[in-house]
DRENBABA-268461 format. One line per field, with one value per residue: y, x, z of N, C-alpha, C in turn; residue number from 1. Coordinates in steps of 0.1 Angstrom, whole numbers, padded with zeros to 4 digits. Layout:
N
n_north (Y; ...)
n_east (X; ...)
n_up (Z; ...)
ca_north (Y; ...)
ca_east (X; ...)
ca_up (Z; ...)
c_north (Y; ...)
c_east (X; ...)
c_up (Z; ...)
pami (NUM; ...)
***
This chain:
127
n_north (-1245; -1265; -1278; -1270; -1248; -1231; -1226; -1213; -1190; -1176; -1174; -1171; -1152; -1138; -1123; -1131; -1157; -1171; -1155; -1160; -1176; -1209; -1220; -1204; -1209; -1236; -1238; -1227; -1245; -1267; -1257; -1253; -1279; -1288; -1302; -1291; -1267; -1264; -1259; -1235; -1218; -1219; -1207; -1181; -1172; -1172; -1153; -1130; -1116; -1099; -1080; -1068; -1057; -1036; -1017; -0993; -0977; -0973; -0961; -0937; -0926; -0923; -0904; -0882; -0877; -0877; -0890; -0890; -0911; -0940; -0964; -0995; -1020; -1052; -1059; -1084; -1097; -1121; -1122; -1097; -1075; -1051; -1030; -1027; -1013; -0989; -0979; -0966; -0941; -0928; -0921; -0908; -0886; -0876; -0898; -0917; -0938; -0969; -0993; -1023; -1046; -1074; -1101; -1114; -1113; -1089; -1076; -1097; -1099; -1073; -1057; -1037; -1017; -1011; -1003; -0980; -0965; -0962; -0947; -0923; -0914; -0910; -0890; -0870; -0865; -0856; -0830)
n_east (-0531; -0515; -0483; -0474; -0491; -0483; -0456; -0461; -0474; -0452; -0434; -0449; -0458; -0435; -0407; -0382; -0377; -0355; -0344; -0354; -0353; -0355; -0359; -0377; -0404; -0404; -0400; -0425; -0443; -0437; -0445; -0473; -0481; -0484; -0503; -0537; -0533; -0545; -0572; -0569; -0559; -0579; -0600; -0588; -0587; -0614; -0623; -0614; -0633; -0644; -0625; -0627; -0652; -0647; -0635; -0649; -0648; -0621; -0614; -0627; -0614; -0589; -0595; -0602; -0579; -0557; -0530; -0494; -0483; -0468; -0471; -0462; -0463; -0467; -0470; -0477; -0489; -0511; -0527; -0532; -0544; -0535; -0555; -0562; -0541; -0542; -0565; -0560; -0553; -0577; -0587; -0565; -0552; -0526; -0510; -0481; -0475; -0463; -0460; -0445; -0427; -0432; -0440; -0461; -0445; -0427; -0405; -0386; -0375; -0371; -0356; -0336; -0346; -0370; -0360; -0348; -0370; -0383; -0364; -0362; -0389; -0390; -0372; -0384; -0408; -0397; -0391)
n_up (-0377; -0385; -0392; -0418; -0422; -0402; -0409; -0433; -0425; -0416; -0438; -0460; -0488; -0488; -0504; -0498; -0484; -0475; -0456; -0432; -0401; -0397; -0371; -0359; -0368; -0363; -0335; -0328; -0339; -0322; -0297; -0303; -0305; -0279; -0252; -0251; -0265; -0290; -0284; -0269; -0289; -0308; -0293; -0289; -0316; -0322; -0304; -0315; -0328; -0309; -0307; -0332; -0329; -0313; -0329; -0339; -0316; -0312; -0336; -0334; -0312; -0324; -0344; -0328; -0312; -0329; -0330; -0335; -0360; -0372; -0396; -0407; -0430; -0443; -0477; -0487; -0467; -0455; -0434; -0423; -0443; -0469; -0472; -0445; -0434; -0448; -0438; -0415; -0422; -0429; -0404; -0392; -0409; -0413; -0409; -0412; -0436; -0447; -0471; -0475; -0495; -0483; -0461; -0434; -0412; -0414; -0402; -0401; -0426; -0435; -0418; -0417; -0434; -0421; -0396; -0404; -0413; -0388; -0374; -0390; -0386; -0359; -0356; -0371; -0356; -0333; -0335)
ca_north (-1249; -1275; -1274; -1263; -1235; -1223; -1221; -1204; -1177; -1169; -1171; -1169; -1139; -1132; -1124; -1136; -1167; -1175; -1146; -1164; -1186; -1220; -1223; -1196; -1216; -1250; -1236; -1224; -1258; -1275; -1251; -1255; -1293; -1291; -1304; -1279; -1255; -1263; -1253; -1222; -1210; -1217; -1197; -1169; -1167; -1169; -1141; -1118; -1108; -1089; -1070; -1061; -1050; -1024; -1008; -0980; -0969; -0970; -0952; -0924; -0921; -0918; -0891; -0871; -0874; -0875; -0893; -0892; -0925; -0947; -0977; -1003; -1031; -1061; -1060; -1098; -1103; -1127; -1121; -1083; -1070; -1037; -1020; -1024; -1003; -0977; -0975; -0957; -0927; -0922; -0915; -0899; -0882; -0874; -0910; -0920; -0952; -0975; -1007; -1030; -1059; -1083; -1109; -1111; -1109; -1080; -1074; -1108; -1097; -1059; -1051; -1025; -1007; -1007; -0995; -0966; -0958; -0958; -0936; -0911; -0910; -0905; -0877; -0860; -0861; -0850; -0815)
ca_east (-0522; -0507; -0469; -0474; -0498; -0475; -0445; -0466; -0477; -0440; -0427; -0458; -0458; -0421; -0398; -0369; -0379; -0342; -0340; -0361; -0347; -0365; -0362; -0388; -0416; -0403; -0404; -0439; -0449; -0435; -0454; -0487; -0484; -0486; -0517; -0546; -0530; -0555; -0584; -0565; -0557; -0593; -0607; -0582; -0592; -0629; -0625; -0610; -0645; -0646; -0615; -0633; -0663; -0642; -0629; -0655; -0643; -0607; -0613; -0632; -0602; -0578; -0600; -0602; -0566; -0547; -0516; -0484; -0484; -0461; -0476; -0454; -0472; -0463; -0479; -0481; -0494; -0524; -0535; -0536; -0542; -0531; -0566; -0562; -0531; -0547; -0577; -0555; -0553; -0590; -0589; -0554; -0548; -0512; -0503; -0470; -0478; -0453; -0463; -0433; -0428; -0429; -0452; -0467; -0434; -0419; -0392; -0377; -0369; -0369; -0352; -0328; -0355; -0380; -0353; -0346; -0383; -0385; -0355; -0367; -0402; -0387; -0365; -0394; -0417; -0389; -0389)
ca_up (-0367; -0390; -0394; -0430; -0421; -0393; -0417; -0443; -0419; -0415; -0450; -0471; -0494; -0487; -0515; -0493; -0474; -0470; -0445; -0420; -0394; -0395; -0357; -0354; -0369; -0357; -0321; -0327; -0341; -0310; -0287; -0306; -0303; -0265; -0249; -0248; -0273; -0301; -0278; -0266; -0301; -0314; -0285; -0292; -0329; -0321; -0296; -0323; -0332; -0299; -0311; -0343; -0324; -0306; -0339; -0339; -0305; -0314; -0347; -0328; -0304; -0333; -0350; -0318; -0306; -0340; -0326; -0345; -0363; -0382; -0399; -0416; -0433; -0454; -0488; -0490; -0455; -0458; -0421; -0422; -0457; -0471; -0468; -0431; -0431; -0453; -0430; -0404; -0428; -0428; -0391; -0389; -0423; -0413; -0406; -0421; -0439; -0456; -0475; -0479; -0502; -0472; -0456; -0421; -0403; -0422; -0395; -0403; -0439; -0439; -0406; -0419; -0440; -0410; -0386; -0410; -0412; -0374; -0371; -0396; -0380; -0345; -0358; -0376; -0345; -0321; -0338)
c_north (-1261; -1270; -1266; -1249; -1226; -1217; -1211; -1190; -1169; -1165; -1169; -1154; -1132; -1134; -1130; -1146; -1172; -1166; -1150; -1176; -1197; -1224; -1216; -1204; -1231; -1249; -1234; -1237; -1267; -1270; -1254; -1270; -1297; -1293; -1292; -1267; -1253; -1255; -1238; -1213; -1208; -1206; -1183; -1163; -1164; -1156; -1128; -1110; -1097; -1077; -1061; -1052; -1037; -1014; -0994; -0971; -0964; -0960; -0938; -0918; -0916; -0905; -0879; -0867; -0872; -0878; -0893; -0907; -0930; -0961; -0983; -1016; -1039; -1063; -1074; -1105; -1108; -1126; -1107; -1076; -1055; -1027; -1017; -1014; -0990; -0971; -0965; -0942; -0920; -0915; -0905; -0896; -0880; -0886; -0913; -0935; -0957; -0990; -1013; -1043; -1070; -1091; -1104; -1106; -1101; -1077; -1085; -1106; -1083; -1051; -1038; -1014; -1002; -0999; -0981; -0958; -0953; -0946; -0923; -0906; -0904; -0891; -0866; -0856; -0854; -0835; -0808)
c_east (-0513; -0493; -0468; -0480; -0489; -0463; -0450; -0469; -0464; -0434; -0436; -0458; -0444; -0414; -0385; -0371; -0366; -0337; -0346; -0354; -0357; -0368; -0374; -0401; -0416; -0405; -0419; -0447; -0448; -0445; -0469; -0491; -0486; -0500; -0525; -0544; -0540; -0567; -0581; -0565; -0571; -0601; -0601; -0587; -0606; -0631; -0621; -0622; -0648; -0636; -0621; -0644; -0659; -0636; -0635; -0650; -0629; -0606; -0618; -0620; -0592; -0583; -0599; -0588; -0555; -0533; -0507; -0483; -0476; -0467; -0467; -0460; -0465; -0473; -0485; -0486; -0509; -0533; -0540; -0533; -0540; -0543; -0567; -0552; -0536; -0558; -0572; -0556; -0566; -0592; -0577; -0547; -0532; -0503; -0492; -0470; -0468; -0458; -0451; -0436; -0423; -0442; -0456; -0456; -0423; -0405; -0382; -0369; -0365; -0364; -0345; -0337; -0365; -0372; -0350; -0359; -0386; -0377; -0359; -0380; -0399; -0380; -0375; -0403; -0410; -0388; -0402)
c_up (-0372; -0392; -0407; -0429; -0412; -0401; -0427; -0438; -0418; -0428; -0462; -0476; -0493; -0500; -0511; -0482; -0468; -0459; -0432; -0414; -0391; -0380; -0352; -0356; -0363; -0342; -0319; -0329; -0329; -0299; -0290; -0305; -0289; -0262; -0245; -0257; -0284; -0295; -0275; -0278; -0308; -0306; -0288; -0306; -0329; -0314; -0304; -0327; -0322; -0302; -0322; -0339; -0317; -0316; -0339; -0328; -0307; -0325; -0342; -0320; -0313; -0340; -0340; -0314; -0317; -0335; -0338; -0347; -0374; -0384; -0410; -0418; -0444; -0465; -0490; -0477; -0457; -0445; -0420; -0435; -0458; -0468; -0453; -0427; -0436; -0445; -0419; -0410; -0429; -0415; -0387; -0403; -0424; -0410; -0417; -0424; -0450; -0459; -0481; -0487; -0492; -0469; -0442; -0411; -0410; -0415; -0398; -0416; -0443; -0427; -0408; -0425; -0429; -0400; -0392; -0410; -0398; -0370; -0377; -0390; -0367; -0347; -0362; -0364; -0333; -0323; -0337)
pami (1; 2; 3; 4; 5; 6; 7; 8; 9; 10; 11; 12; 13; 14; 15; 16; 17; 18; 19; 20; 21; 22; 23; 24; 25; 26; 27; 28; 29; 30; 31; 32; 33; 34; 35; 36; 37; 38; 39; 40; 41; 42; 43; 44; 45; 46; 47; 48; 49; 50; 51; 52; 53; 54; 55; 56; 57; 58; 59; 60; 61; 62; 63; 64; 65; 66; 67; 68; 69; 70; 71; 72; 73; 74; 75; 76; 77; 78; 79; 80; 81; 82; 83; 84; 85; 86; 87; 88; 89; 90; 91; 92; 93; 94; 95; 96; 97; 98; 99; 100; 101; 102; 103; 104; 105; 106; 107; 108; 109; 110; 111; 112; 113; 114; 115; 116; 117; 118; 119; 120; 121; 122; 123; 124; 125; 126; 127)
***
């Protein structure tokens, strides 16, 4: 929650940190500095274990229902690493997975590429 850590979450691993608007992390830093936010964020992060505990149920749902799926992932994301993206293909073999040279907030630096992937995916599944 330090200012340096917040900024790093936005631009860390990015090949194009210049494409990020500093107001994004500066606004987040101001928000996180408000009273009570440290406790809220700690509780949120601690509670993530409950999310992980539900993975088997979600994975089973994916295996049974085989939804059409587009996965776009930042190769340099330190929060959600590439094996997490590839794991979707174990349950949905037809998943359309793209690993981009981007960080956690891939849309901030790869918006045109991601828009193209979404458009192509939507056209493919519409037929």
